[in-house]
N, C-alpha and C positions, 0 to 999 in steps of 0.2 A: 510066704514068705516068714521069714525065722524071727519065734515070738521073744522079747527082752523080757528081763522080768522085770515083774510090775513093782520090785521094792528098786527100782531104778526109773521108768517109766512116773510112775506116781508123783513123786516128789519132785521132778522133772518139769513137768506142765502144771502142776500146783505154786511152785516156789515163781513160776511167768507168771502163770494169771493175777495170782495173788500181789505180783508187784506191782502189777499195773492198776489192779482193782483200788489197792489202798494209794499208790503213788496220785489217783487221779483226784484223792480228797483233798490232796493238800497242794498240787503240783498248779491247779489253778488261780490260785491265790496272789501270786505275783503277777497274773497274767490279765487280773481285770481294768488294769488302768487302759492297756492297751486295747482291751474289748470293748469298754464304753467307747474311748475315742471313735474305735472303730465305725459303731454302730450310732456313734453321735446323740449318747444317753447318759444319762448323771452316772458316777459311778456307782451311787448307793442301785442303782437300777440294776447295774449288772451282780448284784450280789444274788439275784435269782438263779446263777448259773451255779453255783457253788449251794444252795438250798436247794435248787430239783435235782440234783446229787445225792444229795441228804436223803432227803425224804422220800424218795425211790429206794432207798437203801432200808429205809429203815420198813418200807411195806413190804420189801420181795426179802427182805432174811428170814424172818420168823417161820415163811410157808415153805425155803427153802428144802427142808427135814422131809417134809410131807411128799413134796415130789420127788426128791431122791428116792424114797420110799417106794412109792407109786411105780415111779418109770424108769429107775434102775438110776444110779449114780454115775458111770459113763454115759448115758444119754443127755441126763440135765446140765451135768458140768458142760459138753460140749455145747451142746445150746446155749449155754450161758455166756461161755465165751466166744462164740459166732455172732450173740447179739450184741455183746460189749464192743466188738471190735469191729461192726459194723457201724454202730453207734457210733464212735468215734472218729469213723471216717466221715460221717455225716454232720459229726460236729467242727471238723477239721471245713469243711464246705459251706458250712451255714451261714447265708445272706442277711442276717437279721437274728437280734436278738431272741423274741418270743420261738424262731427257729431254733437255735443254738439249745434254749432253755428245754425246750421239747426234746431234742437229741439227747442232750442230758439225762433227761428221766428213763430215757430208753437204755442209756449207758448205764444208768442206777439200775435197774432192772437186773440185766445180767453178772453187775458186780456183788449185786446183795445175793445173789446164789452161788458165785464161785467161792467164796472164801470158806462160808459152813460145808459146803459139797466138797471142797477139796479137802478140806481138812479130815472129815468122816470118809475118804478115800482113805488118806494117809492110816490114817488110826487104825483102820481095817486091814489094811495088808499089813503094819508091822505091830509083830506084838509087845506086849507092855514095854518088857523087857528089853524092846531094843530101840523106844522111843527118846530116851535121854539123849542118846549118841546122836538121832536124826534130826531131836531138834533143833541142835548147831547150827543146821543147814535151812529147814523150814523158815526160822526164825529170821533168814539173812532178809528175808521177802518183806516182813512187816517192819525190819528194824530200818533198812536203808530206804524204802520206799518213803515213810514222811520226812525220813531225815534229807534226802536228795532231792524231796521235790522244790524246795524254793530252789536248789542250785540249777535242778536242770531247768525248771520254768525259765530261771532269769535267762538263763545262757541261751536256749531256743527264743525267747521273746527279744533277746536284742540283737542276736546273728541272725535269725532267722524271721520268723512271724508267730503268732499267739497260736496260728490252726497247726503249728508243729508238735505243739503239747498234747496234740489229739493224735496226729498222725504217726506219731513214734511208736502208739500202741499197733501200728495194724503191723509193720512186721513178725515184731517179738509176737503177735495175738496171733494171724498166721500160723507161724512157724510152729506156736505149743499148741495151735488146732488139728493141722497137720501131724504131728507128731503123736496126740493124744488119739487124733481117728484111726493110724495105723498100728499104734501096741496098745491102746490100754483095751482092758478088756474087761472092768467091772464087775459088779456083781448084779445079779436077778432081782429084779422088783419083788420086792413082797408081795406076801397078799392084797388084794386090793382094801384100803381103810378109805371108810367113808369123807368124802371132803368137809373139814368142818369148817362152814362158810361163817356163823359169826365168829367164831374165834379169828378166822381169816380175816374180816371185816374191822372188828376190835380192835385185833394186833396192828392192823396197818393204819388204821384211822388216830389209834390211839397213840403208837411210835413216832405216827409222821406229825400229830399236833406237838408231845413234847420238845422231837427233833427242831422242830419250828420256832419254837418260844424261847430255847435252850440257844439258837443260834440268831436271835433276829433280838432276843431282850436286852443281850449287853450292849446292841450296837444304836438302836431306835430308843434304850428305856421301856423298862418292863413296867411303866405305867400308861406304855399305848393299847389302847381297846383290843386291836387285833392278837399283842402278846400275849394279853390277859385274857380273852376270850380263847384263844388255842391252847395254853398252859393249862388253865382250870379243866376246859374238856379233852384234855389229851391226860390228864391225872384223873378223872373220871370214867373214862373208856377203860384206861389199865385197870383200874379198881374191876369194874365191870367185868373185864377181861380174867381177871384173876379168878373171880367166882363163876364164870361159865368155864372155864377150862379146867377148872377143880372136877366139876359134874359131869364133863364131856370122856363119852368111853375113847374118843379118839381124838384129841385135840389137838389143834394145825400146832400148838407151841406148848409141848409136854412140860406144866411147871412141876410135874409130880417128880420128875429127873434129880428137885432140889431137896428131896429126902434123902438122897446118897450123899451122905456127909462130907467126903473129899471131895465132889464136886460142888455143893455148896460153898463151902469153904473157898474154893479158888476161885472159884468163879468171883466172890466178894473181895480178893484181895485184885483179883484183875480189874473189877472195875476201879476202886478206889485209887491202884498204884496206876492206873492208864488215864486215869483226871490229872493226876500229880503230873507225870512225866509226857503224855503227851499236850499236858498244860501248860508246861516248860517248852516244849518245842513251839508250839504256839506264840508263848509271849516274848520268849530273846527275843526274835527276830524281830517283833513290833518293837520291843525297847531298843535294840541296835538301833535301828531306823527312824525312829521318831526323836530318842532321844541323843543318840550316840550320831546321828547324822552316817549310817553306815547305806552305801545303796544296797538294792535285793540281792547281789550276787554278792557282795562283800559279807551281810548278815548272813546267808546261808555256809557260805565254807564257813561262817565263823562257826555257828552251831553245828555243822554235819561233823566233829569232830565226836560226838556223842555216839555214833553208829557204829566206829569203829573202836569204842568203847565195849560196846555192847559184844562184837563178834569176836575182839581178843579175849573178852573175860567167857563168853559160851567156852571155849574151846578149854579152859580151865574146868569150869564147872560141870561140865557134860561126864569128865574122870571124875570128878569128886564126888557126885550126887552119889553112886550107888552104895558107898561108903556113910556118907550125912544125911543125909535125905533130904525132905525137904523145905520143912521147918526151920532148921537152924541157916540156911542159906537165904530163905527167904524175909528172914528176920535181918539178918547183917545188912542183904541189900537194899532192904527199906528204910533203916536206921539212919544207910549211908547214903542214900537218896535226899533224907529231910535235911542232915546236913551239909550236904554238898550243897542244895536250893536252898538252904535257909543262908549258905552263906554269899549265894548269888545276891542276896539282899543287900549286899552291905557293895554291891560294883557301883562305883559311881564315874560323873563324867570323865575322870584322869586313870580311871584301872586301865592296865596296859591290856592291849588286845590280847597277849598271852594268856594272863591270866584267865580269860573269857573262857577259851579257847580250853585250859586246860580244867575247869570247870563244868564244861559240856560233856568233855571226854571223862570224869570223875560219875558224871551223872549217868553217862552209860555205862561205866562199868558197874556201877551197884543196879541196875538195874538188869545187868546181864542175870545176877545172883537170882532175880525174880522172873524173868518170864520163863524159860525152861523149868524149874522145879513148879512154877504152878501148872504149866499147861500139861507137865506130865502127870503130877499129884488128880487133876482135876477128872480125868479118863481113867484112873488106873483100876476101879472098879467096876465101870461102866459095863452095862452087858452087850454084846457086840451089838444086838436088835439095835438096839437104843443110839448107835453110834450118830448116826444121820439128826435125829432130833435133837439130844446132847449138843452136838457143836453148833447147830441152828441156835439155840440156848445162849451159849458160852459166847458166839458173838455178836447175839443181839448187846448182852452185859457191855461188851467191850467195846461196843459202837455207843452206847450213852455214856461209859464212863469219859470215853472220849469227849462227845458231847457234853458232859456234865463239868468236866474241868476247864474245855475254853471258855464255856458259858460262868464257871464262878470267876476262873481267872481276872475273864475281861469286864466282870459286872466291879469285881473288887478295884480295879483300875479305872475303869470309865466310873465311880459314886468318888475317888479322890482325886479325880485329875481337875487340876488349873481350868478353870470360867475362861473360854475366848483361846487357849493356847495352848490347850492338849495336855494330855499326861504328862507328868515328871516324874520325877526319880521316883521320889516317894508311892506316888500310887504304884509304879511298877514295884517295888520292894514290899510293899502291902500284897502285892501278886505274888509272890514269889513264897513269901512265906503262909499265902495261903497253901498252895503247891507241897510246902513243907509239911502243913497238917493234914493235908490227903494221904502224904506219906506216911505218916505217923499213924494213923485211922489203918491205915493197913496193915502199918509192921503189930498194931493191936491184935487186928484180925487174925493175921499170921501166926500168933500164941495158940490159935485152938487149931491148927494145923495137925493131923495126928501121923506121924511118919508110920506108925504102922499100915495106916489104909494104904499107903502106896509101897507094901512091900513089895509088891511083883514087879515095881517098876526099878527095884534098887537090887536084883543080883546082877552079876557085872554076866555079860556076854558071853567073856569065857569060862567062866563057872558054869553055866549052863550046857555050853555045848560039852565041856568035859563030864557035866555029871551024862548030859545022853550017849 
C-alpha cells in the first residue's frame, strides 16, 4: 500500500479527532432537558452527564504524555480514538441515566488522551518554521467545535433525538481511525520510564476535585458541603502534586517544563485568554436565552459568527506572524478582546440582533490574533523528546482555563441575580466585564513574551527553502 506523507495524515486524523472531543464538551449542554425528560429525572440530575465527562478528561489528560512515550503515539492515539467512538455509541444506546454517565466517563477517558497526544504528533512531524501556517488548519477544530456545539446539539435534538448527538461521532471517528490505522507511522516508543503512581493519583484526584468544584459551585452554591470539600481537597492535592513531581525523576506530569520561558509564558496567556473567551461562549447563549428569550438554536446561530471571525483572522495572522512575532499580535488581540467583551456589557433588551452578531464576530477576530502566536511560541524551543509531556501540560492548562472562566463568570452572574426571577441584564453585564478583566490580565502577561524566544518559528518557509 502506498504511504502518504505524514504531513497530510497527521493533521487529518488530529483535526477529526480533536473536533469530536472538544465538541462533546459543549454539545450536550442543550440536550440536558431532553435527556432528563427521557429518563424521568430532574434537570439538575442530568448535569452529571457533563460532570462525568469533564472529570474523566481531568484524570486522563495528565497521564497522556507518559502513555505516548511508553507505548508510542500512534498506538495510544488510535486506542483513545477507538475508545471514544465505542463510548459514543454506548452513550447513544444508554437506557438509564447512570448508564449514560458511566459511558460518558469512558468517552472522557478517550477524549482526554486524544487532544494532547494528537498535538504532540503534529509538533513532531512539523518543524517550528512550518507550524504557523499549519496552525491555520489545526485551530479549525478547537474553534469550530465549541462554537458549533449549541447549533449541532440543537438541530439534532429538535429534528431527531438527543441520542444522535453521540451517534454523529461514529462515522467521523470510524473514518479517522481507519485512515490513521492505514497511513499513520507514528513514533517509536521511548525507553521505558517508571510509571509515577503517586503523580497519577495526585493529578487525577486533584484536577478531578477542582473541576468538580468549579463546575458545581456556580450552579449549586459555593457554600455546599460537597463543593467546599472537593474544592479545598483539590487545591491541597495539587499543591502536594507540585511538591512530589518536582522531586520525582520520571514524573507523570513534568512540571519542570515550566522552566522553559516561552512555554511558561504562553501557557499563562492561554489559561487567562481561554478563561475569557470560552467564558463568553458559555455566558452569551445563557444571556440570549434567559434574558432575550431566544431558543437554543437561535442563540447558537447568533454566537456562531465568532468562529468565522477566528478563521478569517487566522488566514492573515499566519502570514504576518513571521515578520511580527508573537508578542505584538497577542497584545493587540487581547486588548481587542477586552474592548469587545466590555462592549457586550452594554447589550440591552432592545439591542438589535445584528449588533450582537457583530460583537461575536469581532471577539473571534480578536482571538485569532492570540491562538496561533501563543501555541506556536509555546513549543518553539521545546526539545523533541519533551513534546508528549509538554503537550499534556499545555492542554491541562487550557482545560483548567476553560473551567475557571465558566465558573468565574457563572459565579458573578449568580451572585447578582434577582431572587426568584433569575439573573437579569445587570448580572450578565457584570459577567461580561469579568471576562474582559481576564482578557486584560492575559494582555499584561503577554508583555513578558519575547519574540527572540520564538525566532525558530519566525523564518518564512520560502527563505528556509532558498537557503537550503
